[in-house]
Legacy VTK file of the C-alpha trace (Angstrom):
# vtk DataFile Version 3.0
C-alpha trace
ASCII
DATASET POLYDATA
POINTS 406 float
16.326 160.927 105.124
17.122 163.644 107.663
19.403 166.418 106.382
21.387 168.665 108.725
22.365 172.275 107.925
24.986 173.445 110.386
25.794 177.097 111.036
28.093 178.713 113.553
25.429 178.873 116.259
22.479 176.954 114.792
21.622 173.290 114.111
18.528 172.920 111.944
16.974 169.487 111.418
14.598 169.204 108.462
12.170 166.278 108.794
10.388 164.951 105.672
6.612 165.236 105.613
5.391 161.788 106.650
3.167 163.208 109.403
4.962 161.729 112.384
4.333 163.652 115.604
4.180 163.440 119.364
0.835 164.122 120.983
-0.885 163.386 124.293
-3.013 160.226 124.446
-4.629 159.401 127.802
-2.286 161.744 129.618
0.956 160.478 128.058
2.989 161.595 125.078
2.661 158.974 122.377
4.329 159.107 118.983
1.868 159.135 116.099
2.151 157.770 112.562
-0.291 158.969 109.908
-1.436 156.445 107.292
-1.785 158.283 103.972
-2.928 155.617 101.492
-5.679 153.014 101.185
-3.326 150.747 99.243
-2.090 147.656 101.096
1.528 148.022 100.006
5.019 147.871 101.490
8.214 149.441 100.133
11.734 148.413 101.114
12.790 147.837 103.901
9.237 147.017 105.031
8.880 144.248 102.434
11.064 142.025 104.649
9.470 143.040 107.957
12.228 145.490 108.771
12.066 149.263 108.993
11.225 151.715 111.775
9.392 155.029 111.918
12.545 156.723 110.641
12.125 154.840 107.345
8.686 156.333 106.705
7.454 157.166 104.150
8.648 154.563 101.666
10.068 155.304 98.234
6.583 156.094 96.922
6.145 158.883 99.480
3.162 157.123 101.072
2.535 155.386 104.398
0.343 152.275 104.303
-1.253 150.573 107.308
0.987 147.555 106.743
4.115 149.751 106.776
2.884 151.577 109.881
2.403 148.335 111.848
5.854 147.064 110.837
7.373 150.406 111.836
5.818 150.455 115.302
6.790 146.833 115.930
10.416 147.746 115.250
10.407 151.030 117.216
10.625 151.160 120.999
7.938 152.924 122.985
4.171 153.400 122.630
2.938 154.464 119.192
-0.386 155.546 117.695
-1.496 154.871 114.122
-3.950 157.423 112.725
-5.406 157.986 109.268
-5.233 161.039 107.028
-8.373 163.139 106.473
-8.339 162.138 102.803
-8.973 158.487 103.789
-12.313 159.184 105.486
-14.957 156.614 104.438
-12.304 154.657 102.542
-11.618 150.906 102.472
-8.286 149.114 102.680
-8.528 145.736 100.937
-6.321 143.283 102.853
-5.235 140.348 100.655
-2.652 138.777 102.996
-2.465 138.850 106.818
-1.244 142.068 108.376
1.696 141.711 110.789
0.792 140.898 114.392
0.940 143.882 116.728
3.906 143.057 118.984
4.853 146.474 120.405
3.414 147.278 123.845
1.399 150.491 123.963
0.136 150.443 120.369
-3.046 152.324 119.455
-4.806 152.096 116.090
-7.427 154.827 115.832
-9.763 154.914 112.847
-11.806 157.859 114.106
-10.588 160.650 111.848
-12.948 163.436 112.920
-13.325 162.682 116.635
-17.002 161.637 116.677
-16.297 158.040 117.949
-17.662 156.617 114.653
-15.333 154.479 112.488
-14.084 156.293 109.387
-11.859 153.598 107.829
-12.735 150.030 106.773
-10.499 146.980 106.510
-11.938 144.298 104.227
-10.536 140.777 104.103
-11.127 137.479 102.330
-12.602 135.421 105.225
-9.347 133.456 105.516
-7.281 135.212 108.222
-7.721 137.657 111.135
-8.104 141.358 110.491
-6.018 142.544 113.457
-3.874 140.221 115.600
-2.710 141.500 118.986
0.346 139.946 120.624
1.230 142.775 123.024
0.067 144.587 126.161
-1.608 147.982 126.513
-3.052 147.836 123.004
-6.116 149.870 122.000
-8.036 149.219 118.768
-10.463 152.094 118.205
-13.103 152.911 115.607
-12.312 150.577 112.729
-14.701 148.683 110.492
-13.452 145.093 110.112
-15.329 143.271 107.372
-15.100 139.697 106.019
-12.200 138.202 107.973
-12.269 134.781 109.615
-11.733 136.585 112.930
-12.122 140.334 113.213
-9.688 140.929 116.087
-7.625 138.111 117.587
-5.759 138.297 120.890
-2.954 135.754 120.449
-0.771 134.925 123.451
1.321 132.154 121.879
4.387 134.420 121.652
4.097 135.844 125.188
3.840 134.469 128.710
1.393 137.235 129.645
-0.617 140.064 128.083
-2.246 142.919 129.988
-4.782 145.648 129.254
-6.244 145.232 125.794
-9.030 147.640 124.818
-11.350 147.210 121.837
-13.849 150.045 121.514
-16.138 151.791 119.036
-15.457 149.277 116.255
-17.842 147.630 113.802
-16.988 143.963 113.182
-18.990 142.464 110.371
-19.434 139.188 108.449
-16.528 137.293 110.010
-16.494 133.609 109.152
-15.738 132.435 112.705
-15.638 135.072 115.451
-15.737 138.835 115.759
-13.269 138.934 118.665
-11.311 135.895 119.808
-8.773 135.034 122.503
-6.381 132.375 121.171
-4.936 129.966 123.762
-4.592 127.187 121.222
-2.291 124.322 122.288
-0.443 126.327 124.955
-0.135 126.257 128.734
0.893 128.472 131.652
-0.147 131.790 130.099
-1.942 134.742 131.724
-4.115 137.541 130.326
-5.230 140.311 132.672
-7.544 143.044 131.499
-9.699 142.827 128.362
-12.178 145.659 127.767
-14.575 145.252 124.842
-16.964 148.199 124.820
-19.234 150.191 122.518
-18.678 147.918 119.513
-21.159 146.672 116.927
-20.956 142.990 115.936
-23.125 142.040 112.958
-23.584 138.868 110.895
-20.592 137.001 112.323
-21.308 133.370 111.583
-20.337 131.688 114.868
-19.540 133.958 117.800
-19.512 137.686 118.272
-16.991 137.420 121.129
-15.146 134.297 122.286
-12.990 134.390 125.428
-11.540 130.945 126.167
-8.646 130.208 128.549
-7.877 126.785 127.084
-8.150 125.669 123.471
-6.403 122.895 121.587
-4.790 119.700 122.797
-3.276 119.758 126.294
-4.083 123.421 127.046
-3.624 123.710 130.815
-2.907 126.086 133.686
-3.927 129.200 131.767
-5.691 132.144 133.396
-7.786 135.037 132.109
-9.154 137.621 134.507
-10.629 141.127 134.598
-12.758 140.985 131.437
-15.363 143.651 130.646
-17.919 143.442 127.847
-20.142 146.506 127.971
-22.466 148.510 125.753
-21.938 146.329 122.686
-24.536 145.419 120.104
-24.644 141.859 118.735
-26.840 140.960 115.767
-25.968 137.398 114.801
-23.164 135.794 116.816
-23.158 135.456 120.603
-20.932 135.916 123.664
-19.049 132.748 124.660
-16.993 132.693 127.873
-15.204 129.373 128.507
-12.539 128.192 130.914
-11.828 125.533 128.281
-13.411 125.114 124.872
-14.509 122.106 122.845
-11.030 120.549 122.848
-9.201 117.525 124.218
-7.520 117.325 127.588
-7.855 120.919 128.813
-7.092 120.953 132.543
-6.870 123.499 135.361
-7.662 126.596 133.293
-9.213 129.543 135.134
-11.444 132.327 133.835
-12.523 134.805 136.503
-13.815 138.310 137.212
-16.014 138.789 134.139
-18.488 141.680 133.726
-21.042 141.414 130.901
-23.078 144.583 131.217
-25.582 146.545 129.147
-25.157 144.682 125.867
-27.865 144.144 123.248
-27.940 140.649 121.735
-30.421 139.544 119.078
-31.249 137.226 116.193
-28.986 134.201 116.488
-29.773 130.475 116.506
-27.739 129.655 119.609
-27.238 131.073 123.080
-27.079 134.798 123.712
-24.524 134.548 126.540
-22.891 131.166 127.180
-20.669 130.591 130.233
-18.873 127.225 130.314
-16.229 125.530 132.460
-15.565 122.141 130.852
-16.493 123.055 127.302
-17.271 120.126 125.030
-13.893 118.384 124.942
-13.022 114.846 125.988
-10.833 114.536 129.064
-11.303 118.082 130.371
-10.847 118.326 134.124
-10.757 120.863 136.950
-11.445 123.996 134.919
-13.100 126.987 136.613
-15.222 129.915 135.426
-15.907 132.198 138.398
-17.079 135.612 139.546
-19.266 136.496 136.572
-21.647 139.482 136.587
-24.318 139.430 133.842
-26.282 142.641 134.288
-28.669 144.930 132.398
-28.399 143.167 129.035
-31.234 142.968 126.502
-31.463 139.589 124.762
-34.059 138.685 122.142
-34.493 136.225 119.278
-31.896 133.635 120.367
-31.965 129.960 121.426
-31.229 130.352 125.156
-30.741 133.897 126.399
-28.246 133.071 129.169
-26.776 129.599 129.628
-24.428 128.320 132.354
-22.961 124.839 131.753
-20.206 123.356 133.931
-19.589 120.263 131.769
-20.812 118.704 128.552
-20.054 115.620 126.492
-17.418 115.827 123.751
-18.186 115.794 120.044
-18.191 112.624 117.966
-15.118 110.346 117.900
-12.269 109.814 117.286
-11.107 111.353 120.574
-7.424 110.320 120.456
-6.766 110.675 124.168
-3.329 109.962 125.619
-2.883 106.764 127.587
-4.356 106.913 131.072
-6.509 109.991 130.438
-10.216 109.706 131.218
-12.532 110.105 128.270
-15.130 112.041 130.214
-15.305 115.366 131.977
-14.999 115.860 135.695
-14.349 118.492 138.333
-15.244 121.486 136.166
-16.905 124.301 138.121
-18.841 127.508 137.518
-18.832 129.625 140.678
-20.376 132.892 141.857
-22.531 134.169 139.008
-24.907 137.123 139.322
-27.672 137.469 136.707
-29.557 140.685 137.441
-31.554 143.364 135.690
-31.606 141.698 132.259
-34.463 142.038 129.761
-34.982 138.612 128.193
-37.837 138.261 125.728
-38.983 136.397 122.605
-36.289 133.711 122.791
-36.571 129.938 122.575
-35.507 129.842 126.259
-34.691 132.228 129.073
-32.035 131.434 131.689
-30.643 127.881 131.721
-28.392 126.619 134.529
-27.074 123.085 133.907
-24.517 121.107 135.869
-23.638 118.981 132.830
-24.979 117.680 129.564
-24.430 114.099 128.532
-25.001 112.582 125.113
-27.450 109.752 124.541
-25.336 108.605 121.584
-22.244 108.093 123.770
-23.411 106.697 127.119
-19.908 105.320 127.738
-18.593 108.861 128.250
-18.650 109.776 131.954
-19.605 113.400 132.564
-19.492 113.535 136.358
-18.742 115.740 139.365
-19.167 119.037 137.515
-20.709 121.814 139.595
-22.523 125.118 139.247
-22.610 127.022 142.533
-23.369 130.445 143.959
-25.785 131.667 141.271
-28.021 134.692 141.948
-30.916 135.376 139.566
-32.812 138.548 140.457
-34.753 141.523 139.047
-34.788 140.238 135.455
-37.661 140.703 133.019
-38.310 137.348 131.330
-41.232 137.344 128.901
-42.644 135.643 125.805
-40.042 132.870 125.613
-41.085 129.543 124.059
-39.622 127.269 126.783
-39.131 127.816 130.526
-38.069 131.290 131.561
-35.687 129.783 134.131
-34.492 126.183 133.728
-32.241 124.558 136.373
-30.977 120.987 135.965
-28.016 119.402 137.747
-27.547 116.543 135.258
-28.949 116.137 131.772
-28.139 112.629 130.428
-25.220 112.574 132.896
-24.756 111.795 136.564
-23.277 113.001 139.856
-23.190 116.648 138.734
-24.579 119.307 141.036
-26.030 122.772 141.457
-25.391 124.369 144.853
-26.411 127.471 146.771
LINES 1 407
406 0 1 2 3 4 5 6 7 8 9 10 11 12 13 14 15 16 17 18 19 20 21 22 23 24 25 26 27 28 29 30 31 32 33 34 35 36 37 38 39 40 41 42 43 44 45 46 47 48 49 50 51 52 53 54 55 56 57 58 59 60 61 62 63 64 65 66 67 68 69 70 71 72 73 74 75 76 77 78 79 80 81 82 83 84 85 86 87 88 89 90 91 92 93 94 95 96 97 98 99 100 101 102 103 104 105 106 107 108 109 110 111 112 113 114 115 116 117 118 119 120 121 122 123 124 125 126 127 128 129 130 131 132 133 134 135 136 137 138 139 140 141 142 143 144 145 146 147 148 149 150 151 152 153 154 155 156 157 158 159 160 161 162 163 164 165 166 167 168 169 170 171 172 173 174 175 176 177 178 179 180 181 182 183 184 185 186 187 188 189 190 191 192 193 194 195 196 197 198 199 200 201 202 203 204 205 206 207 208 209 210 211 212 213 214 215 216 217 218 219 220 221 222 223 224 225 226 227 228 229 230 231 232 233 234 235 236 237 238 239 240 241 242 243 244 245 246 247 248 249 250 251 252 253 254 255 256 257 258 259 260 261 262 263 264 265 266 267 268 269 270 271 272 273 274 275 276 277 278 279 280 281 282 283 284 285 286 287 288 289 290 291 292 293 294 295 296 297 298 299 300 301 302 303 304 305 306 307 308 309 310 311 312 313 314 315 316 317 318 319 320 321 322 323 324 325 326 327 328 329 330 331 332 333 334 335 336 337 338 339 340 341 342 343 344 345 346 347 348 349 350 351 352 353 354 355 356 357 358 359 360 361 362 363 364 365 366 367 368 369 370 371 372 373 374 375 376 377 378 379 380 381 382 383 384 385 386 387 388 389 390 391 392 393 394 395 396 397 398 399 400 401 402 403 404 405
């Protein structure tokens, strides 16, 4: 509590020592909260999700990460969460989900000594995300996120739009599903502009290192993601998946555009290294677009297919449970304007695969038609010692009336 001592000419405000300050970040003054304990605890009023920065520290005299996130969510203006010097090389064991970040302008910085290397670990139970972002202008810097189902999730369900999310210098390790994920599950008419994922290390994530998907879940439609940068990351296990719509039902008219995948190292995974899809693998997906993709100067080794472009593919096994009148198959999904240049692709099962659509011999009744890949440039790549063709181009695989143009 603040205590005032009033004299005839002087007003002195004494602030308790919870290490709350104002300092310049990227040219602007941003209020800073210092986390002082590795315990995942919350004192009143933070136990009920209330409390602002003026309520810090709690009754125990400490500031936990959980309390800091609640405080910034309930305090107007951009805030930075930092960690005390005494927490260097420490681990916070997270037993229940942390609150979503909902305050625009939030920064969480785990680099205590300024060397760009993470100094604080968050360790989960493989059952929930480590950090969930539901705000704009958020920067997650230099944390180790270990054993969550998703390391960092960008969740737009509570917003109509999110802008400018930066994830940099983190290590994301042993996540059950994905290292970084964009969640458009079962929603429509949302927009994300500006995702920058750079200088991170993704290791031993079981499915995907990074998943950016504009439509996921039943009836996801009319969503848009644009201005995405993935640069200077290292992936060992887990791959990069960029989809206009994922392996879901009924996704229509979702757009994913202006994607730069540059100077990443991808290795040792039994699937694609970089997978760009328009129709995903869902029944009834139509008119989705992935466009303006630059895949440049990446090194990819020890994966199934180094770089794969697929406009449409057959859905998984039934039941499909489509609404009345909706076509079972996929149609009108397009990948447009892709540049694949300067990549080093070696010792993979396959090199660069460009496919209009995949069908499924087990479900010949599913029409996968009129999906298109167009405007692809493949130049100045090193493709060596791969087990199957270095460059494979096929308009229709077990499908029909799909095309590759230009």
